[in-house]
Residue frames relative to the residue before (quaternion, step in Angstrom):
aa qw qx qy qz dx dy dz
X 1.0000 0.0000 0.0000 0.0000 0.00 0.00 0.00
X 0.6510 0.5339 -0.3187 0.4354 3.57 0.93 -0.90
X 0.6317 0.5588 -0.3385 0.4172 3.57 1.07 -0.74
X 0.6830 0.4629 -0.2932 0.4830 3.61 1.09 -0.66
X 0.6244 0.5507 -0.3396 0.4375 3.59 1.16 -0.51
X 0.6196 0.5798 -0.3595 0.3881 3.60 0.96 -0.74
X 0.6759 0.4626 -0.3200 0.4762 3.66 0.79 -0.83
X 0.6337 0.5291 -0.3382 0.4518 3.60 1.03 -0.76
X 0.6597 0.4939 -0.3098 0.4742 3.56 0.95 -0.84
X 0.6352 0.5316 -0.3232 0.4577 3.56 1.01 -0.84
X 0.6452 0.5142 -0.3157 0.4686 3.59 1.02 -0.82
X 0.6456 0.5131 -0.3231 0.4642 3.60 1.00 -0.77
X 0.6461 0.5197 -0.3146 0.4620 3.55 0.97 -0.87
X 0.6656 0.5015 -0.3014 0.4633 3.57 0.93 -0.91
X 0.6432 0.5171 -0.3194 0.4657 3.58 1.02 -0.81
X 0.6466 0.5115 -0.3165 0.4691 3.58 1.01 -0.79
X 0.6441 0.5181 -0.3182 0.4642 3.58 0.94 -0.85
X 0.6647 0.5010 -0.3040 0.4634 3.58 0.93 -0.90
X 0.6369 0.5237 -0.3210 0.4660 3.59 1.02 -0.79
X 0.6524 0.5007 -0.3098 0.4772 3.58 0.97 -0.84
X 0.6462 0.5262 -0.3222 0.4491 3.59 0.94 -0.86
X 0.6996 0.4633 -0.2814 0.4655 3.59 0.80 -0.98
X 0.6398 0.5177 -0.3263 0.4649 3.59 1.03 -0.74
X 0.6593 0.5054 -0.3039 0.4664 3.57 0.93 -0.90
X 0.6306 0.5394 -0.3321 0.4485 3.58 0.95 -0.86
X 0.6674 0.5014 -0.2965 0.4639 3.58 0.93 -0.91
X 0.6942 0.4722 -0.2848 0.4626 3.58 0.82 -0.96
X 0.6389 0.5128 -0.3283 0.4702 3.59 0.98 -0.79
X 0.6582 0.5170 -0.3091 0.4515 3.58 0.96 -0.86
X 0.7254 0.4560 -0.2436 0.4544 3.57 0.93 -0.90
X 0.8232 0.2721 -0.1018 0.4879 3.58 0.92 -0.89
X 0.5328 -0.5781 0.4427 0.4312 3.57 1.12 -0.64
X 0.5852 -0.6276 0.3859 0.3386 3.56 -0.96 0.87
X 0.7325 0.4437 -0.2491 0.4522 3.59 0.84 -0.95
X 0.6376 0.5367 -0.3248 0.4471 3.59 1.27 -0.22
X 0.7025 0.4193 -0.2442 0.5206 3.57 1.27 -0.11
X 0.2667 -0.7734 0.5569 0.1437 3.57 -0.80 1.00
X 0.6350 -0.5135 0.4093 0.4069 3.55 -1.27 0.34
X 0.6130 0.5530 -0.3442 0.4471 3.58 1.06 -0.71
X 0.6586 0.5058 -0.3085 0.4640 3.60 0.94 -0.87
X 0.6304 0.5241 -0.3319 0.4666 3.56 1.05 -0.75
X 0.6484 0.5228 -0.3143 0.4554 3.58 0.92 -0.91
X 0.6677 0.4977 -0.2978 0.4667 3.58 0.94 -0.90
X 0.6749 0.4961 -0.2961 0.4590 3.60 0.91 -0.92
X 0.6787 0.4711 -0.2798 0.4890 3.57 1.17 -0.61
X 0.5067 -0.6917 0.3919 0.3335 3.57 1.32 0.12
X 0.4158 0.7050 -0.4692 0.3316 3.56 1.17 0.58
X 0.4275 -0.7198 0.4878 0.2474 3.55 -0.71 1.05
X 0.6864 0.4203 -0.2583 0.5343 3.55 1.16 -0.62
X 0.3447 -0.7806 0.4885 0.1822 3.59 -0.48 1.19
X 0.6559 0.4787 -0.3178 0.4896 3.58 1.27 -0.13
X 0.2965 0.8031 -0.4788 0.1946 3.59 1.27 0.29
X 0.6290 0.5408 -0.3441 0.4398 3.60 1.00 -0.79
X 0.6761 0.4898 -0.2862 0.4702 3.55 0.90 -0.95
X 0.6396 0.5389 -0.3251 0.4414 3.57 1.00 -0.80
X 0.7628 0.3965 -0.2013 0.4696 3.58 0.87 -0.97
X 0.8330 0.2277 -0.0823 0.4975 3.60 1.01 -0.75
X 0.4958 -0.6358 0.4574 0.3751 3.61 1.09 -0.54
X 0.8187 -0.1801 0.1569 0.5223 3.57 -0.83 -0.98
X 0.6700 -0.4691 0.3733 0.4378 3.56 -1.31 0.14
X 0.6096 0.5485 -0.3457 0.4561 3.58 1.06 -0.72
X 0.6366 0.5164 -0.3192 0.4756 3.57 1.01 -0.81
X 0.6412 0.5246 -0.3163 0.4621 3.58 1.03 -0.80
X 0.6377 0.5131 -0.3192 0.4777 3.58 0.96 -0.88
X 0.6540 0.5168 -0.3131 0.4551 3.58 0.92 -0.90
X 0.6413 0.5261 -0.3206 0.4573 3.60 1.02 -0.78
X 0.6403 0.5073 -0.3258 0.4760 3.61 1.01 -0.76
X 0.6411 0.5259 -0.3199 0.4584 3.57 0.92 -0.93
X 0.6895 0.4835 -0.2841 0.4585 3.59 0.85 -0.97
X 0.5920 0.5924 -0.3586 0.4123 3.58 1.01 -0.78
X 0.7497 0.3749 -0.2061 0.5048 3.58 0.93 -0.88
X 0.5856 0.6018 -0.3718 0.3959 3.58 1.11 -0.60
X 0.6170 0.5771 -0.3461 0.4081 3.59 1.03 -0.74
X 0.7297 0.3946 -0.2777 0.4845 3.67 0.67 -0.89
X 0.6031 0.5449 -0.3667 0.4527 3.62 1.09 -0.58
X 0.6518 0.5039 -0.3080 0.4758 3.58 0.98 -0.83
X 0.6407 0.5151 -0.3251 0.4674 3.58 1.02 -0.75
X 0.6319 0.5134 -0.3322 0.4762 3.60 1.06 -0.73
X 0.5994 0.5420 -0.3545 0.4705 3.60 1.05 -0.69
X 0.6384 0.5376 -0.3255 0.4444 3.56 0.94 -0.91
X 0.6613 0.5081 -0.3014 0.4622 3.57 0.95 -0.89
X 0.6862 0.4861 -0.2836 0.4609 3.58 0.91 -0.93
X 0.6220 0.5267 -0.3405 0.4687 3.59 1.05 -0.72
X 0.6413 0.5357 -0.3240 0.4436 3.58 1.02 -0.79
X 0.6812 0.4851 -0.2794 0.4718 3.59 1.20 -0.50
X 0.4523 0.7096 -0.4443 0.3073 3.61 1.26 -0.12
X 0.4683 -0.6475 0.5213 0.2995 3.54 -1.22 0.58
X 0.7497 -0.4201 0.2769 0.4300 3.54 -1.33 -0.04
X 0.8039 0.1652 -0.0677 0.5673 3.58 1.04 -0.72
X 0.0956 -0.8307 0.5468 0.0415 3.62 0.32 1.20
X 0.2542 -0.7649 0.5740 0.1445 3.56 -1.09 0.76
X 0.7756 -0.3323 0.2384 0.4809 3.59 -1.30 -0.13
X 0.6626 0.5112 -0.3162 0.4468 3.59 0.87 -0.92
X 0.6257 0.5428 -0.3440 0.4421 3.60 0.97 -0.77
X 0.6994 0.4584 -0.2775 0.4730 3.59 0.86 -0.96
X 0.6369 0.5089 -0.3319 0.4746 3.62 1.01 -0.74
X 0.6056 0.5609 -0.3500 0.4429 3.58 1.03 -0.75
X 0.6570 0.4901 -0.3091 0.4822 3.57 0.95 -0.85
X 0.6354 0.5471 -0.3246 0.4377 3.57 0.94 -0.91
X 0.7323 0.4232 -0.2315 0.4806 3.57 0.88 -0.96
X 0.7436 0.4533 -0.2596 0.4172 3.57 0.64 -1.07
X 0.5607 0.5759 -0.4109 0.4303 3.60 1.08 -0.46
X 0.6873 0.4518 -0.2715 0.4997 3.58 1.10 -0.68
X 0.7275 0.4477 -0.2672 0.4460 3.60 0.71 -1.04
X 0.6036 0.5413 -0.3700 0.4536 3.62 1.05 -0.60
X 0.6565 0.4898 -0.3156 0.4791 3.58 0.99 -0.79
X 0.6455 0.5178 -0.3277 0.4559 3.60 0.93 -0.84
X 0.6206 0.5422 -0.3281 0.4618 3.57 1.06 -0.80
X 0.6668 0.5266 -0.2992 0.4343 3.58 0.99 -0.86
X 0.6103 0.5850 -0.3456 0.4073 3.60 1.20 -0.42
X 0.4308 -0.7045 0.4613 0.3246 3.58 1.22 -0.35
X 0.4217 -0.6767 0.5417 0.2662 3.54 -1.37 -0.15
X 0.5267 -0.2593 -0.8056 0.0796 1.56 -1.64 1.87
X 0.1268 -0.7396 0.6515 0.1117 3.52 -1.32 0.41
X 0.3002 -0.7892 0.5191 0.1322 3.57 -1.23 0.40
X 0.4234 0.7485 -0.4474 0.2456 3.59 1.24 -0.20
X 0.6825 0.4948 -0.3095 0.4400 3.62 0.76 -0.96
X 0.6872 0.4656 -0.2865 0.4784 3.58 0.95 -0.86
X 0.5898 0.5424 -0.3553 0.4813 3.58 1.13 -0.58
X 0.6599 0.5060 -0.3044 0.4645 3.60 0.93 -0.90
X 0.6325 0.5289 -0.3301 0.4596 3.58 1.05 -0.75
X 0.6148 0.5367 -0.3443 0.4642 3.59 1.07 -0.69
X 0.6634 0.4996 -0.3058 0.4655 3.58 0.96 -0.82
X 0.6196 0.5734 -0.3354 0.4181 3.57 1.01 -0.83
X 0.7066 0.4843 -0.2580 0.4468 3.57 1.07 -0.76
X 0.7145 0.3798 -0.2416 0.5356 3.60 1.27 -0.05
X 0.4537 -0.7300 0.4334 0.2710 3.64 -0.47 1.15
X 0.6874 0.4846 -0.3030 0.4481 3.60 0.87 -0.88
X 0.6820 0.4633 -0.2825 0.4904 3.58 1.04 -0.77
X 0.6008 0.5650 -0.3535 0.4414 3.57 1.08 -0.70
X 0.5970 0.5806 -0.3532 0.4263 3.56 1.11 -0.68
X 0.5948 0.5604 -0.3621 0.4485 3.60 1.11 -0.63
X 0.6468 0.5060 -0.3082 0.4802 3.58 0.99 -0.84
X 0.6685 0.5112 -0.3025 0.4475 3.54 0.93 -0.91
X 0.6342 0.5264 -0.3306 0.4598 3.59 1.01 -0.76
X 0.6387 0.5128 -0.3206 0.4757 3.57 1.02 -0.79
X 0.6385 0.5374 -0.3218 0.4472 3.59 1.01 -0.82
X 0.6542 0.5346 -0.3131 0.4337 3.58 0.98 -0.84
X 0.7026 0.4405 -0.2592 0.4951 3.58 1.19 -0.51
X 0.5894 0.5703 -0.3605 0.4444 3.59 1.30 0.18
X 0.2832 -0.8124 0.4801 0.1712 3.64 -0.06 1.20
X 0.6330 0.5263 -0.3479 0.4487 3.62 1.01 -0.66
X 0.6328 0.5135 -0.3305 0.4761 3.58 1.04 -0.75
X 0.6409 0.5200 -0.3241 0.4625 3.57 0.97 -0.81
X 0.6298 0.5266 -0.3342 0.4630 3.58 1.07 -0.70
X 0.6336 0.5196 -0.3249 0.4722 3.58 1.05 -0.78
X 0.6532 0.5157 -0.3087 0.4605 3.58 0.92 -0.94
X 0.6659 0.4945 -0.3008 0.4708 3.59 0.95 -0.86
X 0.6384 0.5289 -0.3249 0.4551 3.57 1.01 -0.80
X 0.6480 0.4968 -0.3072 0.4887 3.56 1.00 -0.83
X 0.6426 0.5589 -0.3187 0.4161 3.56 0.94 -0.91
X 0.6303 0.5443 -0.3329 0.4423 3.56 1.04 -0.76
X 0.7099 0.4442 -0.2561 0.4828 3.59 1.04 -0.76
X 0.7221 0.3997 -0.2372 0.5123 3.59 1.22 -0.36
X 0.3036 0.8084 -0.4660 0.1927 3.56 1.28 0.27
X 0.6359 0.5488 -0.3365 0.4258 3.59 1.13 -0.54
X 0.5580 0.5887 -0.3967 0.4298 3.58 1.22 -0.28
X 0.5430 -0.5797 0.4777 0.3754 3.61 -1.09 0.61
X 0.6183 -0.5888 0.3620 0.3740 3.63 -0.94 0.80
X 0.6597 0.5103 -0.3191 0.4500 3.61 0.91 -0.87
X 0.6507 0.5057 -0.3111 0.4734 3.57 1.02 -0.79
X 0.6258 0.5428 -0.3302 0.4525 3.57 1.01 -0.81
X 0.6619 0.4895 -0.2982 0.4830 3.59 0.95 -0.88
X 0.6484 0.5335 -0.3105 0.4455 3.57 0.94 -0.93
X 0.7050 0.4569 -0.2720 0.4693 3.57 0.86 -0.94
X 0.5861 0.5519 -0.3669 0.4661 3.58 1.16 -0.52
X 0.6398 0.5108 -0.3123 0.4819 3.57 1.03 -0.81
X 0.6394 0.5271 -0.3213 0.4583 3.58 0.97 -0.87
X 0.6611 0.5147 -0.3040 0.4534 3.56 0.91 -0.94
X 0.6490 0.5189 -0.3164 0.4577 3.58 0.97 -0.86
X 0.6561 0.4996 -0.3093 0.4735 3.58 0.97 -0.85
X 0.6294 0.5393 -0.3359 0.4474 3.57 0.98 -0.80
X 0.6658 0.5037 -0.3107 0.4544 3.58 0.84 -0.95
X 0.7156 0.4621 -0.2698 0.4490 3.58 0.78 -1.00
X 0.7209 0.4484 -0.2695 0.4546 3.59 0.79 -0.96
X 0.6749 0.4924 -0.3068 0.4560 3.59 0.94 -0.81
X 0.6539 0.4814 -0.3272 0.4834 3.60 0.98 -0.71
X 0.6217 0.5377 -0.3444 0.4536 3.60 1.05 -0.69
X 0.6622 0.4935 -0.3056 0.4738 3.59 0.95 -0.86
X 0.6543 0.5075 -0.3154 0.4634 3.58 0.97 -0.82
X 0.6477 0.5206 -0.3065 0.4642 3.57 0.96 -0.88
X 0.6515 0.5157 -0.3090 0.4628 3.57 0.96 -0.87
X 0.6550 0.5134 -0.3126 0.4579 3.58 0.92 -0.88
X 0.6459 0.5119 -0.3201 0.4673 3.58 0.96 -0.83
X 0.6691 0.5148 -0.2975 0.4457 3.57 0.92 -0.94
X 0.7387 0.4021 -0.2135 0.4971 3.57 1.05 -0.79
X 0.4754 -0.7039 0.4191 0.3207 3.57 1.26 0.00
X 0.4209 0.7036 -0.4691 0.3282 3.58 1.17 0.54
X 0.5724 -0.5945 0.4240 0.3730 3.62 -1.10 0.55
X 0.1792 -0.7782 0.5961 0.0836 3.57 -1.12 0.71
X 0.5974 -0.5761 0.4189 0.3684 3.56 -1.19 0.54
X 0.7564 0.2400 -0.1349 0.5933 3.57 1.16 -0.62
X 0.4886 -0.7278 0.4110 0.2504 3.56 -0.91 0.94
X 0.8105 0.1328 -0.0336 0.5695 3.60 1.12 -0.54
X 0.6620 -0.4736 0.3874 0.4328 3.55 -1.32 0.20
X 0.6122 0.5594 -0.3489 0.4365 3.58 1.03 -0.74
X 0.7026 0.4458 -0.2627 0.4884 3.59 0.86 -0.96
X 0.6043 0.5493 -0.3537 0.4561 3.57 1.06 -0.72
X 0.6445 0.5201 -0.3133 0.4646 3.59 1.00 -0.85
X 0.5986 0.5685 -0.3598 0.4348 3.59 1.02 -0.75
X 0.6942 0.4730 -0.2744 0.4679 3.58 0.85 -0.98
X 0.6465 0.5233 -0.3121 0.4592 3.55 1.02 -0.81
X 0.6344 0.5203 -0.3250 0.4704 3.58 1.00 -0.80
X 0.6392 0.5257 -0.3272 0.4560 3.58 0.90 -0.91
X 0.6851 0.5039 -0.2846 0.4424 3.58 0.86 -0.98
X 0.6948 0.4744 -0.2829 0.4606 3.57 0.89 -0.90
X 0.6114 0.5274 -0.3571 0.4697 3.60 1.02 -0.70
X 0.6561 0.5081 -0.3076 0.4656 3.58 0.96 -0.86
X 0.6423 0.5302 -0.3108 0.4580 3.56 1.02 -0.85
X 0.7138 0.4729 -0.2660 0.4429 3.59 0.80 -0.99
X 0.7661 0.3678 -0.1894 0.4919 3.57 1.04 -0.73
X 0.3971 0.7303 -0.4764 0.2864 3.62 1.23 0.14
X 0.5990 -0.5565 0.4273 0.3859 3.59 -1.19 0.51
X 0.3690 -0.7122 0.5555 0.2193 3.55 -1.22 0.54
X 0.3726 -0.7322 0.5294 0.2116 3.56 -0.81 1.00
X 0.7805 0.3483 -0.2488 0.4556 3.56 -0.99 0.78
């Protein structure tokens, strides 16, 4: 009897963790990470125990890290698939396409409404939380391959300009996807009809940004 109870209990625990993660992601996206307490997350997730978040995840920082990792895994896998489709001599557009579509394809798969893009935008605006995203990025070998591939094509840019434009590109991806996600969730009209078309415009913009002439 005990052997059949363990998998059932494990399934319940996993379901509770997933419910807490999705609830926290939504609340963080809508209100901001620092505006939402673990108690509020537990209540919104329908947990009778108000300490459920702490029990399953630990601190709020641990919870944020768990949400980031949850989405980082499928995004990294999508990068792997797109890299495998590259031709023999990929150019800037090819590498930017992987950078953008690995994110937007995953966001598209989440359906509407979703909260990942707006959650990521909240993290971007906070240095301590942004570091969690950066740490996850450093452990993603496919992302590092994309960054290196882009770097080879942008080697003629002064190092400071290369770093600056990389920051600009990152902000564009996060802020533009957050605005698109918000518009979809609220039923507002968008300049692009789908995540696929939105990615097309974003790729065009980032390629232009990275390859623009340098003043001075």
